[in-house]
N, CA, C and O atoms as CSV, one atom per row, in Angstrom:
chain,resi,resn,atom,element,x,y,z
A,1,MET,N,N,-2.790,-15.786,20.385
A,1,MET,CA,C,-3.800,-14.759,20.198
A,1,MET,C,C,-3.356,-13.869,19.045
A,1,MET,O,O,-2.227,-13.379,19.038
A,2,ASN,N,N,-4.242,-13.655,18.067
A,2,ASN,CA,C,-3.905,-12.768,16.959
A,2,ASN,C,C,-4.287,-11.324,17.311
A,2,ASN,O,O,-4.843,-11.055,18.376
A,3,TYR,N,N,-3.979,-10.413,16.399
A,3,TYR,CA,C,-4.201,-8.990,16.660
A,3,TYR,C,C,-5.674,-8.674,16.897
A,3,TYR,O,O,-6.007,-7.933,17.822
A,4,LYS,N,N,-6.557,-9.228,16.070
A,4,LYS,CA,C,-7.985,-8.933,16.213
A,4,LYS,C,C,-8.517,-9.395,17.567
A,4,LYS,O,O,-9.305,-8.695,18.203
A,5,GLU,N,N,-8.090,-10.561,17.996
A,5,GLU,CA,C,-8.524,-11.077,19.295
A,5,GLU,C,C,-7.978,-10.203,20.429
A,5,GLU,O,O,-8.688,-9.898,21.387
A,6,TYR,N,N,-6.718,-9.809,20.307
A,6,TYR,CA,C,-6.106,-8.953,21.321
A,6,TYR,C,C,-6.834,-7.609,21.399
A,6,TYR,O,O,-7.151,-7.124,22.485
A,7,LYS,N,N,-7.091,-7.019,20.234
A,7,LYS,CA,C,-7.760,-5.719,20.182
A,7,LYS,C,C,-9.147,-5.802,20.822
A,7,LYS,O,O,-9.521,-4.943,21.621
A,8,LYS,N,N,-9.895,-6.826,20.471
A,8,LYS,CA,C,-11.239,-6.998,21.023
A,8,LYS,C,C,-11.183,-7.124,22.546
A,8,LYS,O,O,-11.962,-6.489,23.256
A,9,ALA,N,N,-10.264,-7.940,23.037
A,9,ALA,CA,C,-10.130,-8.139,24.477
A,9,ALA,C,C,-9.702,-6.849,25.175
A,9,ALA,O,O,-10.234,-6.502,26.230
A,10,ALA,N,N,-8.756,-6.154,24.596
A,10,ALA,CA,C,-8.251,-4.926,25.213
A,10,ALA,C,C,-9.326,-3.847,25.264
A,10,ALA,O,O,-9.476,-3.165,26.277
A,11,LEU,N,N,-10.074,-3.692,24.172
A,11,LEU,CA,C,-11.091,-2.644,24.119
A,11,LEU,C,C,-12.299,-2.973,24.979
A,11,LEU,O,O,-12.904,-2.074,25.563
A,12,SER,N,N,-12.656,-4.235,25.064
A,12,SER,CA,C,-13.829,-4.593,25.868
A,12,SER,C,C,-13.523,-4.533,27.365
A,12,SER,O,O,-14.425,-4.328,28.177
A,13,GLY,N,N,-12.274,-4.708,27.723
A,13,GLY,CA,C,-11.911,-4.720,29.130
A,13,GLY,C,C,-11.464,-3.390,29.695
A,13,GLY,O,O,-11.181,-3.285,30.889
A,14,ASN,N,N,-11.398,-2.362,28.846
A,14,ASN,CA,C,-10.865,-1.084,29.314
A,14,ASN,C,C,-11.652,0.061,28.674
A,14,ASN,O,O,-11.354,0.445,27.542
A,15,PRO,N,N,-12.648,0.614,29.368
A,15,PRO,CA,C,-13.472,1.680,28.786
A,15,PRO,C,C,-12.691,2.953,28.446
A,15,PRO,O,O,-13.057,3.663,27.509
A,16,VAL,N,N,-11.637,3.247,29.182
A,16,VAL,CA,C,-10.821,4.431,28.886
A,16,VAL,C,C,-10.078,4.228,27.569
A,16,VAL,O,O,-10.041,5.121,26.723
A,17,LEU,N,N,-9.492,3.055,27.406
A,17,LEU,CA,C,-8.801,2.734,26.158
A,17,LEU,C,C,-9.781,2.759,24.983
A,17,LEU,O,O,-9.456,3.269,23.911
A,18,ARG,N,N,-10.968,2.212,25.188
A,18,ARG,CA,C,-11.972,2.188,24.128
A,18,ARG,C,C,-12.352,3.615,23.704
A,18,ARG,O,O,-12.481,3.893,22.512
A,19,ALA,N,N,-12.526,4.499,24.659
A,19,ALA,CA,C,-12.875,5.893,24.362
A,19,ALA,C,C,-11.762,6.571,23.567
A,19,ALA,O,O,-12.033,7.291,22.607
A,20,GLU,N,N,-10.516,6.343,23.964
A,20,GLU,CA,C,-9.383,6.918,23.226
A,20,GLU,C,C,-9.310,6.361,21.816
A,20,GLU,O,O,-9.065,7.099,20.862
A,21,TYR,N,N,-9.522,5.064,21.684
A,21,TYR,CA,C,-9.501,4.410,20.376
A,21,TYR,C,C,-10.579,5.002,19.476
A,21,TYR,O,O,-10.314,5.305,18.313
A,22,GLU,N,N,-11.775,5.169,19.993
A,22,GLU,CA,C,-12.882,5.723,19.211
A,22,GLU,C,C,-12.644,7.187,18.855
A,22,GLU,O,O,-13.077,7.644,17.797
A,23,ALA,N,N,-11.964,7.922,19.723
A,23,ALA,CA,C,-11.664,9.329,19.438
A,23,ALA,C,C,-10.714,9.471,18.252
A,23,ALA,O,O,-10.755,10.469,17.532
A,24,LEU,N,N,-9.855,8.464,18.052
A,24,LEU,CA,C,-8.894,8.508,16.945
A,24,LEU,C,C,-9.461,7.949,15.636
A,24,LEU,O,O,-8.800,8.016,14.600
A,25,ALA,N,N,-10.656,7.408,15.674
A,25,ALA,CA,C,-11.238,6.760,14.490
A,25,ALA,C,C,-11.279,7.667,13.259
A,25,ALA,O,O,-10.917,7.202,12.178
A,26,PRO,N,N,-11.694,8.928,13.355
A,26,PRO,CA,C,-11.721,9.772,12.146
A,26,PRO,C,C,-10.334,9.953,11.515
A,26,PRO,O,O,-10.199,9.965,10.291
A,27,GLN,N,N,-9.318,10.093,12.353
A,27,GLN,CA,C,-7.954,10.258,11.834
A,27,GLN,C,C,-7.539,9.017,11.048
A,27,GLN,O,O,-7.006,9.123,9.944
A,28,TYR,N,N,-7.784,7.851,11.619
A,28,TYR,CA,C,-7.372,6.624,10.944
A,28,TYR,C,C,-8.246,6.310,9.739
A,28,TYR,O,O,-7.806,5.630,8.812
A,29,GLU,N,N,-9.475,6.798,9.746
A,29,GLU,CA,C,-10.344,6.600,8.585
A,29,GLU,C,C,-9.791,7.337,7.364
A,29,GLU,O,O,-9.775,6.784,6.264
A,30,VAL,N,N,-9.341,8.572,7.550
A,30,VAL,CA,C,-8.787,9.317,6.423
A,30,VAL,C,C,-7.454,8.724,5.982
A,30,VAL,O,O,-7.165,8.675,4.786
A,31,ILE,N,N,-6.651,8.278,6.919
A,31,ILE,CA,C,-5.375,7.634,6.571
A,31,ILE,C,C,-5.639,6.385,5.742
A,31,ILE,O,O,-5.017,6.183,4.699
A,32,ASN,N,N,-6.560,5.550,6.206
A,32,ASN,CA,C,-6.871,4.325,5.473
A,32,ASN,C,C,-7.440,4.614,4.089
A,32,ASN,O,O,-7.169,3.876,3.142
A,33,SER,N,N,-8.222,5.677,3.965
A,33,SER,CA,C,-8.776,6.061,2.663
A,33,SER,C,C,-7.674,6.461,1.689
A,33,SER,O,O,-7.708,6.080,0.518
A,34,VAL,N,N,-6.708,7.220,2.167
A,34,VAL,CA,C,-5.602,7.648,1.305
A,34,VAL,C,C,-4.754,6.444,0.894
A,34,VAL,O,O,-4.401,6.302,-0.277
A,35,ILE,N,N,-4.432,5.589,1.841
A,35,ILE,CA,C,-3.632,4.404,1.516
A,35,ILE,C,C,-4.364,3.533,0.505
A,35,ILE,O,O,-3.757,3.059,-0.455
A,36,ALA,N,N,-5.660,3.315,0.709
A,36,ALA,CA,C,-6.442,2.484,-0.207
A,36,ALA,C,C,-6.462,3.084,-1.607
A,36,ALA,O,O,-6.307,2.360,-2.591
A,37,ALA,N,N,-6.653,4.400,-1.709
A,37,ALA,CA,C,-6.680,5.057,-3.018
A,37,ALA,C,C,-5.316,4.968,-3.699
A,37,ALA,O,O,-5.229,4.743,-4.906
A,38,ARG,N,N,-4.253,5.146,-2.914
A,38,ARG,CA,C,-2.905,5.070,-3.479
A,38,ARG,C,C,-2.614,3.665,-3.993
A,38,ARG,O,O,-2.072,3.503,-5.086
A,39,LEU,N,N,-2.970,2.659,-3.217
A,39,LEU,CA,C,-2.729,1.287,-3.640
A,39,LEU,C,C,-3.612,0.898,-4.828
A,39,LEU,O,O,-3.185,0.152,-5.709
A,40,GLU,N,N,-4.821,1.398,-4.843
A,40,GLU,CA,C,-5.736,1.139,-5.962
A,40,GLU,C,C,-5.154,1.672,-7.270
A,40,GLU,O,O,-5.303,1.060,-8.328
A,41,GLN,N,N,-4.492,2.814,-7.177
A,41,GLN,CA,C,-3.876,3.422,-8.360
A,41,GLN,C,C,-2.482,2.868,-8.628
A,41,GLN,O,O,-1.832,3.242,-9.604
A,42,LYS,N,N,-2.031,1.976,-7.754
A,42,LYS,CA,C,-0.723,1.328,-7.902
A,42,LYS,C,C,0.415,2.344,-8.001
A,42,LYS,O,O,1.285,2.252,-8.867
A,43,ILE,N,N,0.381,3.322,-7.080
A,43,ILE,CA,C,1.460,4.303,-7.041
A,43,ILE,C,C,2.157,4.235,-5.686
A,43,ILE,O,O,1.554,3.851,-4.684
A,44,THR,N,N,3.404,4.602,-5.667
A,44,THR,CA,C,4.199,4.596,-4.446
A,44,THR,C,C,3.981,5.895,-3.674
A,44,THR,O,O,3.377,6.844,-4.174
A,45,GLN,N,N,4.482,5.910,-2.457
A,45,GLN,CA,C,4.449,7.144,-1.685
A,45,GLN,C,C,5.216,8.245,-2.402
A,45,GLN,O,O,4.798,9.403,-2.395
A,46,ALA,N,N,6.326,7.891,-3.014
A,46,ALA,CA,C,7.133,8.882,-3.743
A,46,ALA,C,C,6.356,9.460,-4.921
A,46,ALA,O,O,6.421,10.662,-5.180
A,47,GLU,N,N,5.627,8.617,-5.627
A,47,GLU,CA,C,4.837,9.103,-6.763
A,47,GLU,C,C,3.704,10.007,-6.289
A,47,GLU,O,O,3.419,11.031,-6.910
A,48,LEU,N,N,3.063,9.630,-5.195
A,48,LEU,CA,C,2.005,10.478,-4.642
A,48,LEU,C,C,2.584,11.807,-4.194
A,48,LEU,O,O,1.988,12.857,-4.436
A,49,ALA,N,N,3.727,11.775,-3.550
A,49,ALA,CA,C,4.375,13.004,-3.095
A,49,ALA,C,C,4.688,13.931,-4.270
A,49,ALA,O,O,4.481,15.142,-4.188
A,50,GLU,N,N,5.186,13.352,-5.358
A,50,GLU,CA,C,5.491,14.164,-6.530
A,50,GLU,C,C,4.229,14.805,-7.091
A,50,GLU,O,O,4.229,15.987,-7.435
A,51,ARG,N,N,3.165,14.033,-7.182
A,51,ARG,CA,C,1.892,14.564,-7.684
A,51,ARG,C,C,1.352,15.669,-6.791
A,51,ARG,O,O,0.762,16.634,-7.277
A,52,ALA,N,N,1.553,15.528,-5.480
A,52,ALA,CA,C,1.012,16.483,-4.511
A,52,ALA,C,C,1.976,17.615,-4.186
A,52,ALA,O,O,1.674,18.473,-3.356
A,53,ASP,N,N,3.132,17.617,-4.837
A,53,ASP,CA,C,4.149,18.646,-4.609
A,53,ASP,C,C,4.564,18.717,-3.141
A,53,ASP,O,O,4.573,19.781,-2.523
A,54,THR,N,N,4.905,17.551,-2.610
A,54,THR,CA,C,5.387,17.459,-1.238
A,54,THR,C,C,6.504,16.417,-1.197
A,54,THR,O,O,6.903,15.896,-2.238
A,55,LYS,N,N,6.997,16.117,-0.030
A,55,LYS,CA,C,8.072,15.138,0.103
A,55,LYS,C,C,7.505,13.765,0.452
A,55,LYS,O,O,6.455,13.656,1.084
A,56,GLN,N,N,8.208,12.730,0.037
A,56,GLN,CA,C,7.797,11.362,0.346
A,56,GLN,C,C,7.743,11.153,1.855
A,56,GLN,O,O,6.886,10.423,2.353
A,57,SER,N,N,8.645,11.785,2.573
A,57,SER,CA,C,8.655,11.634,4.030
A,57,SER,C,C,7.370,12.179,4.657
A,57,SER,O,O,6.916,11.664,5.679
A,58,ASN,N,N,6.784,13.211,4.058
A,58,ASN,CA,C,5.507,13.740,4.555
A,58,ASN,C,C,4.388,12.720,4.360
A,58,ASN,O,O,3.538,12.545,5.233
A,59,ILE,N,N,4.395,12.054,3.215
A,59,ILE,CA,C,3.394,11.020,2.946
A,59,ILE,C,C,3.578,9.872,3.934
A,59,ILE,O,O,2.604,9.369,4.495
A,60,SER,N,N,4.807,9.466,4.144
A,60,SER,CA,C,5.101,8.372,5.064
A,60,SER,C,C,4.646,8.700,6.486
A,60,SER,O,O,4.012,7.873,7.142
A,61,ARG,N,N,4.966,9.899,6.961
A,61,ARG,CA,C,4.561,10.296,8.315
A,61,ARG,C,C,3.047,10.344,8.436
A,61,ARG,O,O,2.483,9.927,9.448
A,62,PHE,N,N,2.386,10.860,7.390
A,62,PHE,CA,C,0.922,10.913,7.394
A,62,PHE,C,C,0.334,9.504,7.453
A,62,PHE,O,O,-0.539,9.228,8.275
A,63,GLU,N,N,0.810,8.617,6.583
A,63,GLU,CA,C,0.264,7.267,6.523
A,63,GLU,C,C,0.543,6.469,7.801
A,63,GLU,O,O,-0.214,5.557,8.131
A,64,SER,N,N,1.600,6.795,8.509
A,64,SER,CA,C,1.908,6.082,9.750
A,64,SER,C,C,1.136,6.638,10.943
A,64,SER,O,O,1.136,6.044,12.021
A,65,GLY,N,N,0.483,7.774,10.747
A,65,GLY,CA,C,-0.276,8.379,11.837
A,65,GLY,C,C,0.530,9.285,12.732
A,65,GLY,O,O,0.034,9.740,13.763
A,66,SER,N,N,1.775,9.558,12.356
A,66,SER,CA,C,2.622,10.401,13.202
A,66,SER,C,C,2.636,11.863,12.759
A,66,SER,O,O,3.434,12.656,13.258
A,67,TYR,N,N,1.764,12.214,11.834
A,67,TYR,CA,C,1.691,13.590,11.319
A,67,TYR,C,C,0.235,14.021,11.348
A,67,TYR,O,O,-0.631,13.325,10.816
A,68,ASN,N,N,-0.036,15.136,11.949
A,68,ASN,CA,C,-1.386,15.683,12.004
A,68,ASN,C,C,-1.534,16.652,10.837
A,68,ASN,O,O,-1.048,17.780,10.913
A,69,PRO,N,N,-2.194,16.234,9.761
A,69,PRO,CA,C,-2.206,17.043,8.537
A,69,PRO,C,C,-3.131,18.249,8.630
A,69,PRO,O,O,-4.120,18.254,9.362
A,70,SER,N,N,-2.772,19.265,7.863
A,70,SER,CA,C,-3.646,20.425,7.715
A,70,SER,C,C,-4.690,20.108,6.655
A,70,SER,O,O,-4.542,19.150,5.896
A,71,VAL,N,N,-5.733,20.902,6.605
A,71,VAL,CA,C,-6.743,20.743,5.562
A,71,VAL,C,C,-6.090,20.974,4.201
A,71,VAL,O,O,-6.420,20.285,3.236
A,72,GLU,N,N,-5.185,21.919,4.112
A,72,GLU,CA,C,-4.480,22.184,2.856
A,72,GLU,C,C,-3.719,20.946,2.378
A,72,GLU,O,O,-3.758,20.610,1.194
A,73,PHE,N,N,-3.034,20.277,3.288
A,73,PHE,CA,C,-2.298,19.057,2.940
A,73,PHE,C,C,-3.271,17.997,2.431
A,73,PHE,O,O,-3.010,17.356,1.413
A,74,LEU,N,N,-4.382,17.810,3.127
A,74,LEU,CA,C,-5.363,16.811,2.704
A,74,LEU,C,C,-5.959,17.146,1.337
A,74,LEU,O,O,-6.236,16.246,0.544
A,75,GLN,N,N,-6.156,18.428,1.061
A,75,GLN,CA,C,-6.659,18.848,-0.254
A,75,GLN,C,C,-5.641,18.512,-1.346
A,75,GLN,O,O,-6.018,18.046,-2.421
A,76,LYS,N,N,-4.371,18.743,-1.078
A,76,LYS,CA,C,-3.328,18.420,-2.053
A,76,LYS,C,C,-3.281,16.927,-2.321
A,76,LYS,O,O,-3.140,16.510,-3.471
A,77,ILE,N,N,-3.397,16.115,-1.273
A,77,ILE,CA,C,-3.365,14.661,-1.416
A,77,ILE,C,C,-4.584,14.191,-2.190
A,77,ILE,O,O,-4.470,13.372,-3.102
A,78,ALA,N,N,-5.749,14.708,-1.828
A,78,ALA,CA,C,-6.981,14.319,-2.526
A,78,ALA,C,C,-6.883,14.670,-4.007
A,78,ALA,O,O,-7.217,13.851,-4.864
A,79,GLY,N,N,-6.435,15.862,-4.305
A,79,GLY,CA,C,-6.300,16.283,-5.697
A,79,GLY,C,C,-5.309,15.417,-6.454
A,79,GLY,O,O,-5.542,15.070,-7.612
A,80,ALA,N,N,-4.213,15.069,-5.810
A,80,ALA,CA,C,-3.192,14.230,-6.449
A,80,ALA,C,C,-3.720,12.829,-6.741
A,80,ALA,O,O,-3.234,12.148,-7.644
A,81,LEU,N,N,-4.717,12.408,-5.970
A,81,LEU,CA,C,-5.323,11.091,-6.179
A,81,LEU,C,C,-6.570,11.161,-7.059
A,81,LEU,O,O,-7.213,10.145,-7.321
A,82,GLY,N,N,-6.906,12.379,-7.516
A,82,GLY,CA,C,-8.102,12.549,-8.336
A,82,GLY,C,C,-9.383,12.395,-7.526
A,82,GLY,O,O,-10.418,11.988,-8.055
A,83,LYS,N,N,-9.304,12.720,-6.255
A,83,LYS,CA,C,-10.445,12.584,-5.350
A,83,LYS,C,C,-10.862,13.945,-4.834
A,83,LYS,O,O,-10.132,14.927,-4.965
A,84,ASN,N,N,-12.048,13.991,-4.243
A,84,ASN,CA,C,-12.543,15.189,-3.575
A,84,ASN,C,C,-12.438,14.999,-2.076
A,84,ASN,O,O,-12.687,13.907,-1.565
A,85,LEU,N,N,-12.073,16.052,-1.373
A,85,LEU,CA,C,-12.013,16.021,0.074
A,85,LEU,C,C,-13.349,16.526,0.613
A,85,LEU,O,O,-13.799,17.615,0.258
A,86,GLU,N,N,-13.971,15.734,1.461
A,86,GLU,CA,C,-15.215,16.123,2.115
A,86,GLU,C,C,-15.011,16.078,3.626
A,86,GLU,O,O,-14.582,15.064,4.177
A,87,ILE,N,N,-15.320,17.176,4.277
A,87,ILE,CA,C,-15.223,17.237,5.732
A,87,ILE,C,C,-16.613,17.595,6.247
A,87,ILE,O,O,-17.210,18.585,5.825
A,88,ARG,N,N,-17.119,16.769,7.169
A,88,ARG,CA,C,-18.473,16.988,7.691
A,88,ARG,C,C,-18.463,16.937,9.203
A,88,ARG,O,O,-17.676,16.212,9.813
A,89,LEU,N,N,-19.340,17.708,9.790
A,89,LEU,CA,C,-19.611,17.616,11.218
A,89,LEU,C,C,-20.958,16.930,11.364
A,89,LEU,O,O,-21.918,17.279,10.678
A,90,ARG,N,N,-21.025,15.961,12.251
A,90,ARG,CA,C,-22.308,15.261,12.472
A,90,ARG,C,C,-22.738,15.398,13.895
A,90,ARG,O,O,-23.788,14.881,14.275
C-alpha cells in the first residue's frame, strides 16, 4: 500500500481523523506554497532565510510544520520570495 492509498483509507474510515486533517489544510496550504515558490526560484532554505532576515532553522521548522508562524513572519517570507501575502476569511 502506498501513501496515497493509506491516506485515503485512513481518512474515509475515521471521521474524527478526517476532521482534524481538514482543519490543518490551511496551514499546509501556505507551507506548500512557500516550498513551491522557493523551489521555483531554485533557492535553498539558507538563501531564503538570508533574504527574509531570519535563521535557516526558522525556515526549516516552518516548512516541516513544527512552527506556527506569525503574520509578520509570513510577510517577511512572502517579501523575500517577491510574493504578496493574502489572508482571507470565507
